[in-house]
C-alpha positions as CSV (number, residue, x, y, z in Angstrom):
1,M,-44.8,-24.4,40.9
2,D,-47.0,-27.6,40.6
3,P,-47.5,-26.7,37.0
4,V,-44.4,-26.5,36.1
5,L,-43.3,-29.9,38.2
6,N,-45.8,-31.4,36.5
7,S,-44.7,-30.8,33.1
8,T,-43.2,-33.6,30.4
9,L,-40.7,-30.9,30.2
10,F,-39.7,-30.9,34.0
11,R,-40.1,-34.4,35.1
12,G,-38.1,-35.9,37.6
13,I,-37.1,-32.1,38.7
14,E,-37.3,-30.9,42.4
15,E,-38.6,-27.8,43.2
16,K,-36.0,-26.0,44.6
17,D,-33.6,-27.0,41.5
18,A,-36.9,-26.0,39.1
19,L,-37.0,-22.1,41.3
20,V,-32.9,-21.8,39.8
21,M,-33.3,-23.3,37.1
22,L,-36.3,-20.9,35.6
23,K,-34.2,-18.0,36.3
24,C,-31.4,-19.2,34.1
25,L,-33.4,-19.8,31.1
26,D,-35.3,-16.6,31.4
27,A,-38.6,-18.0,32.2
28,R,-41.6,-15.1,31.6
29,K,-45.6,-16.1,31.9
30,R,-48.2,-14.8,30.0
31,C,-52.3,-15.3,29.6
32,Y,-54.1,-15.2,26.7
33,K,-57.9,-15.2,26.5
34,K,-60.1,-17.6,23.8
35,G,-59.3,-17.3,20.0
36,E,-56.5,-15.0,21.0
37,I,-53.2,-15.7,19.0
38,I,-49.9,-16.8,20.4
39,F,-48.1,-17.0,17.3
40,R,-49.5,-16.3,13.4
41,A,-47.6,-18.4,10.4
42,G,-44.9,-16.5,9.3
43,D,-43.9,-15.9,13.2
44,T,-40.7,-16.7,14.4
45,T,-39.3,-17.1,18.0
46,D,-37.1,-18.3,20.3
47,S,-38.7,-19.6,23.1
48,L,-40.6,-22.5,23.3
49,G,-43.7,-22.6,25.4
50,L,-44.9,-24.3,28.3
51,L,-48.8,-24.9,29.2
52,L,-49.5,-24.2,32.3
53,S,-53.2,-24.2,31.9
54,G,-55.8,-24.0,29.3
55,S,-55.9,-25.5,26.1
56,V,-53.9,-24.2,23.0
57,H,-54.3,-25.6,19.4
58,L,-51.8,-25.5,16.3
59,L,-54.1,-24.9,13.5
60,K,-53.2,-25.0,9.4
61,E,-55.9,-22.8,7.4
62,D,-55.9,-22.5,3.4
63,L,-56.3,-20.2,0.9
64,W,-60.3,-20.9,1.0
65,G,-60.6,-20.6,5.0
66,N,-60.4,-24.8,5.1
67,Q,-59.0,-25.2,9.0
68,Q,-57.5,-28.0,10.5
69,I,-56.6,-28.8,13.5
70,L,-52.7,-29.7,13.9
71,S,-52.3,-30.8,17.4
72,P,-53.7,-30.2,20.6
73,I,-51.7,-28.6,23.8
74,A,-52.7,-29.7,26.8
75,P,-51.4,-28.3,30.4
76,G,-48.1,-29.7,30.9
77,Q,-47.2,-29.9,27.7
78,I,-44.7,-28.1,25.6
79,F,-45.2,-26.3,21.9
80,A,-43.1,-23.8,19.6
81,E,-39.8,-26.1,20.3
82,V,-39.1,-27.2,17.0
83,Y,-39.3,-23.6,15.3
84,A,-37.6,-22.2,18.6
85,C,-34.7,-24.4,17.6
86,I,-33.9,-23.7,14.6
87,K,-32.9,-19.9,14.4
88,G,-35.3,-17.7,11.5
89,E,-37.4,-21.3,10.9
90,T,-41.1,-19.7,10.6
91,F,-44.4,-20.9,11.5
92,P,-46.6,-22.6,9.0
93,F,-49.7,-22.4,11.0
94,R,-51.0,-21.1,13.6
95,V,-50.8,-21.0,17.5
96,C,-54.7,-20.7,19.2
97,A,-55.7,-20.5,22.5
98,A,-58.7,-22.6,22.5
99,G,-59.7,-21.6,25.8
100,D,-58.0,-19.0,28.6
101,C,-54.6,-19.7,29.3
102,E,-51.1,-19.4,30.9
103,V,-47.7,-20.0,29.0
104,L,-44.7,-20.1,30.1
105,F,-42.0,-18.9,28.1
106,L,-38.3,-20.6,28.1
107,N,-35.7,-19.4,26.1
108,V,-34.8,-22.6,23.8
109,K,-30.9,-21.6,23.5
110,R,-30.8,-21.7,27.2
111,V,-32.6,-25.2,27.7
112,L,-30.4,-26.4,25.6
113,S,-26.7,-24.6,27.2
114,T,-26.5,-26.2,30.4
115,C,-24.6,-24.3,32.9
116,S,-20.3,-24.0,33.6
117,S,-21.1,-26.7,36.4
118,S,-22.9,-29.2,34.2
119,C,-25.8,-29.7,36.7
120,A,-27.5,-32.9,36.5
121,F,-30.8,-31.4,36.8
122,H,-30.3,-29.5,33.6
123,N,-28.9,-32.5,31.7
124,R,-32.3,-34.0,33.3
125,L,-34.1,-31.3,31.8
126,I,-32.5,-31.7,28.1
127,Q,-33.5,-35.3,28.5
128,N,-37.1,-34.8,28.8
129,L,-36.9,-32.2,25.9
130,L,-35.4,-35.2,23.3
131,F,-37.8,-37.6,24.8
132,T,-40.7,-35.2,24.2
133,L,-39.8,-34.6,20.9
134,A,-39.7,-38.1,20.5
135,S,-43.3,-38.2,21.9
136,K,-44.5,-35.8,19.6
137,N,-42.9,-37.5,16.4
138,L,-44.9,-40.5,17.5
139,N,-48.1,-39.0,17.8
140,L,-47.4,-37.1,14.1
141,N,-47.1,-40.7,13.0
142,R,-50.5,-41.9,14.6
143,K,-52.4,-39.4,13.1
144,I,-51.3,-40.0,9.4
145,D,-53.0,-43.3,10.3
146,Y,-55.9,-41.6,11.5
147,I,-56.3,-39.6,8.1
148,T,-55.4,-42.4,5.6
149,P,-58.1,-44.1,5.4
150,K,-60.8,-42.6,2.9
151,S,-63.9,-42.9,4.8
152,I,-64.8,-40.7,7.6
153,R,-65.8,-44.4,9.2
154,D,-62.6,-45.4,8.6
155,R,-60.6,-42.3,10.4
156,V,-63.4,-42.2,13.5
157,I,-62.4,-45.9,14.0
158,A,-58.6,-45.6,13.7
159,Y,-59.0,-42.5,15.9
160,L,-61.2,-43.8,18.8
161,S,-59.0,-47.2,18.9
162,D,-55.9,-45.6,19.5
163,E,-57.4,-43.6,22.6
164,A,-59.1,-46.3,23.4
165,L,-55.5,-48.3,24.0
166,R,-54.4,-44.8,25.5
167,Q,-57.3,-43.8,28.4
168,E,-57.5,-47.7,29.0
169,R,-61.3,-46.6,29.7
170,N,-64.7,-46.6,28.6
171,P,-66.6,-44.3,28.3
172,L,-63.5,-42.4,26.4
173,E,-62.9,-38.2,27.1
174,L,-61.7,-36.7,23.9
175,P,-60.0,-33.2,23.8
176,F,-62.2,-32.1,21.1
177,N,-65.8,-30.4,20.4
178,R,-67.3,-32.2,17.6
179,Q,-66.0,-29.1,15.0
180,Q,-62.6,-29.7,16.9
181,M,-63.0,-33.6,16.1
182,A,-63.6,-33.0,12.5
183,D,-61.0,-30.1,12.0
184,Y,-58.0,-33.1,13.7
185,L,-59.6,-36.0,11.1
186,C,-59.7,-33.5,8.3
187,V,-63.1,-34.5,7.5
188,E,-66.2,-31.8,7.0
189,R,-68.2,-31.5,10.4
190,S,-71.5,-31.9,9.3
191,A,-70.3,-35.9,7.7
192,L,-68.7,-36.4,10.8
193,S,-72.0,-36.1,12.4
194,K,-74.2,-38.0,10.3
195,E,-71.5,-41.3,10.1
196,L,-71.4,-40.6,14.5
197,S,-75.3,-41.1,13.9
198,R,-75.1,-43.8,11.7
199,M,-72.9,-45.6,13.7
200,Q,-74.5,-45.2,17.2
201,D,-77.5,-46.3,15.8
202,E,-75.6,-49.6,14.3
203,G,-74.7,-50.0,17.9
204,L,-70.8,-49.8,17.4
205,I,-70.9,-46.7,19.9
206,S,-73.0,-44.2,22.0
207,Y,-71.6,-40.3,22.9
208,R,-72.8,-37.5,24.7
209,K,-70.5,-34.8,23.2
210,N,-66.7,-34.8,24.1
211,K,-67.8,-38.6,25.9
212,F,-67.7,-42.1,24.3
213,W,-68.2,-45.6,24.9
214,L,-67.6,-47.9,22.3
215,H,-69.1,-51.2,22.0
216,V,-67.0,-53.9,21.1
217,P,-67.0,-57.6,21.4
218,V,-65.8,-59.1,24.5
219,S,-62.7,-60.8,22.8
220,H,-61.9,-57.0,21.7
221,K,-62.2,-54.7,24.9
222,C,-59.0,-53.3,25.9
223,C,-60.6,-51.0,28.5
């Protein structure tokens, strides 16, 4: 139960109440191997996914095979909730297991419809879902800020600056490898690698794999 109780969706709900609720929500657990497709573009669903372990990526791909990561999903987070809420709405992207993962699917109609007794913990579940939707909208606006600048350096700085504020530590641990970071920032991997090397040579950053140290003036330090 720990992964469920630690999720944003079940925050503030006690284990005994969550156990009762999972039966009501038609909960179904599925495991996926790395690279396996969870939803394809054009699919529909009536269930949202709650990631229990591993990692999931929402991937957008054009006709020429160019790919970008719309959003990484971490354990405890949900996905597909918008498409589950709007009947018949098809996915415009793929949902793919970025690593071996375990997903709990919940029927969204049962999530949104309280039981006859209108139990307090079900109302809390709906509040948590609304909070999650608002948070995702905020993250989408942030990503727009990352990919709006024309230069790769400005995109990297915008992204790392936000991560520094969010993580409040130095070094930062990013949820991406180099190709995934390039896809997320909508740039070519080789161009991103060259720019990161230049920034390291100039003493702005240093990095090892997905761990980044930010070297900023003392007056600008936030970590």
